[in-house]
C-alpha positions in Angstrom: 0.5 -0.4 0.2 1.0 3.3 -0.6 2.2 5.7 1.8 0.1 8.5 2.9 2.9 11.0 2.0 3.9 10.0 -1.4 0.4 10.2 -2.7 0.0 13.8 -1.3 3.9 14.5 -2.3 3.3 13.1 -6.0 0.0 14.9 -6.4 1.6 18.7 -5.2 3.9 17.7 -7.9 1.1 16.9 -10.6 -0.2 20.3 -10.0 2.2 21.9 -10.0 3.5 20.3 -13.5 0.5 20.6 -14.5 -0.4 25.1 -14.2 3.8 26.1 -15.5 2.1 23.3 -18.4 -1.5 25.7 -18.5 0.0 28.7 -18.0 3.2 27.7 -21.4 -0.4 26.4 -23.6 -2.1 29.2 -22.4 0.2 32.4 -22.8 1.1 30.3 -26.5 -2.5 30.0 -27.9 -2.7 33.9 -26.2 -0.6 35.4 -28.4 -1.0 32.8 -31.4 -4.2 34.2 -31.7 -3.3 38.0 -31.7 -0.7 37.9 -34.8 -4.1 36.0 -36.4 -6.6 38.8 -35.0 -5.6 42.2 -34.9 -6.7 43.5 -32.3 -6.7 47.2 -34.6 -6.5 47.5 -38.5 -6.0 50.1 -40.4 -9.5 50.8 -41.2 -10.5 51.0 -37.8 -7.2 53.8 -36.9 -9.2 55.1 -40.7 -12.5 55.7 -38.3 -11.0 56.7 -35.4 -10.1 59.5 -37.7 -12.5 61.1 -38.5 -14.2 60.8 -35.8 -11.8 63.4 -34.9 -12.2 65.0 -37.5 -9.1 64.8 -38.4 -8.4 63.4 -42.7 -6.0 60.7 -41.6 -3.6 61.3 -44.4 -2.4 57.6 -45.5 1.9 58.2 -43.7 0.3 58.9 -40.5 -2.4 55.4 -40.3 0.1 53.6 -41.3 2.3 55.3 -38.2 -0.1 54.3 -35.6 0.1 50.4 -36.6 3.3 50.6 -36.7 3.5 52.4 -33.3 0.4 49.7 -32.4 2.8 46.8 -33.6 5.8 47.9 -31.9 4.0 48.0 -28.3 1.8 44.3 -28.5 
């Protein structure tokens, strides 16, 4: 019969390993989703500029897109 302390140590070790693996896999999944679905795109930036009453130039839109990608 397995001693109680061996069972408890094994259970705690299994929980710790599961948490570490879950954290790593979850982080990779989130990063993959952000690459696949950008949180904001050029069309949304143009609409935002228009709502502020600013005529969006292509250069300005590209600068904002690039700045947002650097901050991710």
